[in-house]
Structures are given as structure tokens and as C-alpha cells.
N, C-alpha and C positions, 0 to 999 in steps of 0.2 A: 504494500500500500504506500503510495507516494503522497506526502502531506500536501504538496503543491497541487494535486489533482482533487482535493477535497473541497466541497462547498457546503456551507451551512446557512440555512434560512430560518427566519422567525416570522410566523403568522400570528400577530397580536390582535385577536378579535375580541368582540364584546362578550362572547360566551366562552371562548377557550383560547389558550396560548399553545401553539404547536411549534416545536423545533424539529427540523429534519436535517440529517447529515447525509450527504450524497457523495459518491465517488464517481468521477468522470473517467470512463474507460478510454482506451486508445481510439475506439470507433466513435467516440462522442456520446455514447449511451450513459445514462445516469443510473447507478445502482444505489438504492437506499440502504444504508447500513446502521442508521440510528434514528429513532423516533421518540420524541418526548411530548406528552400532551397533558395539560393541566387546566382546570377551570379558571376562567379569567375573572378577577375580582375587582379590578380598578378602572375599568373602562365603561363608558356609556355612549352608545351610538358611535362607536369607533374612536372616541376621543378619551384621552387619559383624564380621569377625575380624581384619582387617588394614587399618588406616586408609590407609596410604600407597598400597597396591595399589588400594584402592577409589577414592581420589582420582584416581590415574592413569587408571583406566578411565573414570571420569566425565568427566575433562577431555578425553580423546581423543574420546569420543562427542559431547560438546558442541561441540568444535571442528569435528568433521566436519559436524554439523548446521548450524553457523554458516556454514561455507564454502558449503554447498549452498543455504541460504536467503539468503545475502548480508546478514546482519545480526549484531549483537552481542547476546548473550543476557545478561540481568541476573537474572531470577528464573524459578523452575520450580515446577510441581506434581509431587510425587513420590509413588510408591506404596510401601507397606510390607507385609511379610508376615513369617512366622516363627511358631514354636510358642509364643512369648510372647504372641501375640494371644489375647484371651478376649472372650466376649460374653455378654450376658444380656438378657432382656426385662424391662421395668419399666413402672410404672403411676403416673400422677400425677393428683391431683384438686384443683381450685380452685373458688372461688365467682366467678361472673361479676358484676363490679361494677355495671354500668349496664344489666343485662339484655340486653346486646348484646355479642357477642364482639369484642374489639379486639385489636390487635397486642400490647398490654401483657398481656392475658389469656393469649395464646398463649405469650408469653415466661415468664409465671409458671407455667403448667402444665408446660412443658418443664423448667423449673428444679425443679419438684416431682418430676417423673419421674426426673431425674438424681440426686436426693438419695438415693443408695444407697451402701452401704459397699463400697469397692473397696480392694485392698491398697495400702499406702503406696508401693510401687515401681511402681505402674501409673498411667497417665493416660488419661482418656477421649479417644478419637480422633473418634468419631462419635456423634451422637444422632439416630437415624433414625426419624421418626414412622411408625407403622403405620396407626393410625386414631384418630379423635377421637370422643368421646361427649358429647352435650349432653342432659342430663336423661334419661339411660339410652337415648337414641336412638343406635344403633350405626351403624358403617359410614360415618361422615362423613369426607371427605378434606379439604375446605376449609371450616373452621368460621367463618372471618372474616365478620363482619357478621350472623351468625345469632343469633336470640333464644334466651335460655335463662337458667337460674339456676345450674346446675352444669356445669362443663366438665371432662372427663377426657381424658387422652392415654395411649395405649399406644405405647411406643417400644422400639426395639432399641438397646442401648448396646454399643459396641465400645471396648475398652481395650487398651492395649499397654504394654510395659515402657518406663519413662521413659528408661532408659539406651540401649535399642535405638533409640528415636526420636532421642535426642540425638546418637548416633553417626552416624546417617544425615544429620542436619542439619549436624553438624560437617564431615563429608566434603564436602557440597555447598558450605558456606561457605568451606572451604579452597580451593575452585575459584573463589572470588570471586563466588558466586551467592547470591541470597536464596531462601528457601523460602516459597512462597505457601500451599500446603496439603500436608498429609500424608494420604494416602488409602489405605484398606484395599484391597489389590490385587484381591480377588475382587469387591468392590463396584464397582471401576473396570471390571473385565472384563465385569460384567453389563450395563453401559451399552452395550458394543460388540457383544455376541453374543446377548442375549435380546430377544425380541419382547414387546410389551405383552400379547398374548394368552397367551403362556407364563407371564408373571408373574401374570396374573389367574387362570389355571386352576390353577397350582401346578407349580413346576419346581425341580429340583435342578441347580445349575450347578457343575461340577467343573473347576477350572483346574489341570492337571497340568504343573508347571514342571520346573526342574532340581533344586531343593532341597526344595520343599514342594508339597503338593497342597492347594489352597484350595477350600473348599466354601461355597456360599451357597444358601439355600433361600428361594424367594419363593412366597407364597400370598396370593391376594386382592389382588394388585398391590403388596404390601409385603414387605420382607425380614423373615423370621421367625427365621432361624438362620444363624450363620456358624461355621466351624471350620477349623483348619489341621492337616494330617497331615504329619509330618516325613519322609515317604517319597515319592520322585518319581523323575525320570529319572536322577539321579546314582547311585542305588542299582542301577538296571538296568545302567548302565555298569560299576560295580564288580563286579557279578555276572559280566558278560561277561569282564572282565579277569581275574578269579580263575579262572573255569571254563576259559577258553581259554588261560590263561597268556600273556597279551599285554599290552603297556603300555597304560595308561589312555587316552592320546590315540588310539591305534589302536582300542581298544575303543569309544570314542565314535564314531569314523568308521564302524566296522562296524555299530553300533547304528542310526545314521542311515540308512545305505545298504541294509542287508540284514535287519535284525531284524524279526521278526513276533511279535505277541502271542498268536497262536493257532497251535499247531504243525500242526494239520490243514490250514491254508491254505498252509503252506510246501511247495514241491515237494521230493520225495525226491531227485531227480536233480540239483537245483541245488547247486553247490559254490561256496565262497568261499575266498579266500586269507586266511590268518590270520598276521600277522607275529609272530615269536617274540621273546623277550627276549634281548638281547645279540646275538651274531653268528650265532646259529642260523638255519638257513634257514626261510622261511615254509612253513606247512603248509596242506593242503587240508582243508576241513571242509564237511559238508553243511549246507545252510541250515536243514534241519529240526532238526539237532542244536543249532543256535544258537537256534531258536525254543523248544526244550525247556528252554533255560536262562532265556529271557526270560519265558515264560508263567507260571511259578510266582510271579515277582515281581509281575506285573500282577494275577494272581489274588489275591495277598495284599493288594495295594493296593485293589482293588475290594471285597474283603471288609471292609477297614477302613472304606471309604466307606459301605458298606451298614450296618455297625455304628453309625457316626455318624448315619446317616439314621434308623435305628430309635431311637437314644438321644434324638434331637431330638423324637420323637413325631409327626413329619409324614410318615412313610413312605407312609401310605395316602392322603395329600392331594396328592401330586405327580402329578396326572393327566397333565400334559404330558411326564412322564418325565425323562430325564437329558440334560443338554447338556454335552458335553465340549469343552474348548478348552485352549490351551497347547501348547508344543512337543512334549511327551512324549505328548500325546493323539492326535497324527496318525500314530502307528505303525500299520502294516498289521495288521489283526486286532483292534485295541483295541476298536472299536465292537462287533464281533461277540461278543467275549468278555464285554463289559459287558452286552450283551443277554441272554446266557446266565445271568449271575450275578444281575442285578437283575430280570429278567422284566418289563421295561417298555421303552417306546420310548427309543432312545438315538440322538443325532445328534452329529456333529462340526461345531462352529461356527467360522466365520471372522469376523473383525471386519467391521462394516458401519457405514454412516452417515457416512463421510468420502469425499472424492474427491481425485484426484491420487495418482499412484504406486500405483494399484491393483494392478499386476502384482507389486509388492514387498510391499505391506501386506495383501493378501488371503491371509493366512497365520496360523494359530492362534498362532504365537509372538509376534505383535504385538497380541494381544487386550487385554492389560493396558495397553500404551502407547496404543492407540486409545481405550480406555475412559477413560483419564485425560484425554484431550483432551475427550471429552464432558463429564466431570465439571468440568473447568476452565472450559469454555464456560458451563456452567450457573451456576457461581459468579461468573464474569465478568459475566454479565447482571444479577446481583443487586447488583453494586457500582455506585455512581454514578460517572460519568466523572471528576468532580473529585477523588474519593478514590482513583482507580485509577492506579497507576504502570505505564507500559508494561513488558512483559516483555522487550522487545527495543528496540534503537535502530539506526538505519542505520549500517552499517559505516564509511562515509566519515567520520562525525563522531567515530569512535573511533580513527582511524588514528594520532593523535599519542600514544595511550597505549601505552607499551612493554609493559605487562602488565595484568592485571585489577585491580590495586590502584587504589583511588580516589585522585584527586588532592585535596590539601587546598588550598582557596582562601584566600590571605592577605588580610586587610582592606586596602583601598586607603588609603595614607597621603598626607596633603597634601604638596605640593612645598614646597621651601625658599622660593621666590619668593612663593608665596601667603601663607606664614606672616609674612614680612617686611612684605608689604603690609598685613596685618591689624594688625600691631604699630604701623605708621606711622599708620594711621587712628585707632587708639586713643589714641596720644599727641597727635595733633592735636585730638581731641575733648576731652581732659582737661587740657591745659596751654595 
């Protein structure tokens, strides 16, 4: 195992924190060798609201992944979500200096495209090229080396609140780790669940998590629109807790085991036990009554997604339909309800493109984590080995460290004997 071929990612979600350790093989395939998953305690709707709780959740997930992988983790690629995320499409134009497009020309045109006004409290997270134009010739994906006079770039800019990004980085650094990249979560998920054909034809990807629902629209092989809706699985849990008068932890278990997003699919004769608050005895409830609580919330969520799709202007261009992923997307009846509302093909996607621990990771809840691995591998390939620090080190070499704190190496001082020898030599040469 080569440490320089190891990548580590952290999916800090509202409901869970997942740490994945992957090894990139010579053929570029990723093998999962470590998984750590812990309930998330310090986030609300994708944003850190309690640093201590978040640090504790991250540390436990990282330690679990370290034990499984048999290594010490130093740096991670992390995902970010939340309603503070905003995006826009931009356009840049430059003159080609030597009538042939060089790396410098590409850097200049991207800089021109990013020169847009954004709020002072936001920072640009991603500049995602959509296509290039050379002398009005459209649809160019790789302009390097092509001849022309004028180079244009169409890009998708994603920005996030500086404070939200800093809080996530602060939590990770409090665990003794460095942050390699901060990645938009729906962009990461798209690497794991979308096919090239879907991106080319036009597709809307919806990642329904615990605190947020993340949307990414791809057309012509490039990302065209991203959005975040602050309604997801936690609101469904709250609805169940309020309607059935049951504690939230029990409502979450009932949602996972018995909930159905389409009431007509739930059997009338099926009954479930609903724990009561306090010392009151548990009650029996029909599964259809539970579905009648859940369906309106999913109906509302899908209507908001449809509104966002229409607002983007790409509703008629997503010929491949809707791809749903995330933990809250795998509820029974969600796909059928979505097809009724959107009137387009809908599929539930599980992450792909990695091997090792497939029985665990072939689950929509790991879509973002698996996608972060794909993103990290891509960035990993673009860095030269001399400039790249390994994300992990062998555990044996770290045994002497009592904690994650770095040791400070003191400079080596000359011994007293060697100093006396030097003084004697000096006196002999000068007197």
C-alpha cells in the first residue's frame, strides 16, 4: 500500500458524519479500505450550530475509519451544503496571444469569467467550465492547442458563506486534520450516481438528505444549475413526531422502518406500534395513517423541486429525467410519487465506480461520500507527486504520538566536547 495513493473524504451531514478511506489503484479504480460512520450532533440544515458536538462526531468517525484501514489520517476532502450556497452562470472573453490557445490563455479566460460581483460575506467555492468558444465556434470542451484569435468561456460559479466554510474547516482542524478541498455536496454526488449519457442528454439530480435537498442540473455534459432547498428528511421526522405524539428518536425509527411516501401503496390492514410520550402505553396505528402524514411533506418537497427546475429555465431540457439519491430518497413510494408530480422518468440511484465493501456502500446514503472520493481522485491526479503530501501514514510510525498534536522538533545543539575541541584548535592556530 502506497500512502501517496490514499485519499480520505469526510461527508459532514445533518444526520450523520461519514469518513471513507480509499486506495487508488494503478488503473485508477478506487478500493474502499476504511469506513467510519457516526450520528451527527452539531449541524442543522447543513450548517454547523455546535462546534464541540461536530468535532466529537468527526473525531469518532475518523477514528473508526483509521482502525478499519490501519492507518493514521492527516488530511481530508470535505463536502459542504446548506441554504447559504448560491450559484450563477458567467461568461469571460480574452484575446489569444500567439494565435494558439495555451494554459496561460485558459487561466486568463477563467479569471475573466470569475470577475463578477458577489456579496462580501461569500467566497467562490467552484468555477466549473461548461464550454469554450474560439472565434464564435461553440461546443469546445478542450481548447488547449487550438488556433484562434478570441477565446470565450462559459462557466458555472458556486459560492458559499465564508463563515459557514470557516466553521467546517475549524471543526476539522480541531480534530488535528488538514482540509485538502471543500466540495459542493451535490457536485460530489453527481460523480457517484450519474452516467455520462444522462449528463449529455440532460438530467436533474436530487440528493435528499437529512437537513437539505440538493439539486444539480446537467445539460450537454456540463453543470448548468445548482440549488439547495432547506427541507428534507428531518422535517418528515418532525411531522411524524407531532402527528403521532411520539418522541423524535422513535419517530425517526418509525420513518425508516414503516413510512411510505404514497398512501395508496401502504396496506390498510398493516399496523405498527407507536411509542407514547412518558409512561403511557404504546398505541397501534395503521401504516396507511402514517403514510397520510408523510405524503403531504414529500408532495410539498417535490413541488418545491419542480418550482426550482422551472425557475432555472431547463425544465424542458432534462430529457433523461430525474435521478434521486440520498437517505430520504429511498423511502417506499418516493419514486412513484415523483413520477406523478414531474411527469418524467425518475430513478433511485446508488453510488457506483468504487469496489470493496459493496454490501455496505451500495446505499443512497453514501452517495455524497463516494462522490467525494471520485472528486478527490481527480484532483489527486492533477497534482505532481513532489507537491502532494500523503493523506495518511502507516499507523506503526505514529504509535509514539499520544494525540494528534504535532511534535515540535528542536534544533540539534553541538556537544560540550566538540565545542572545547574547536576552541583548542583555534588557539593553536592563532598563538
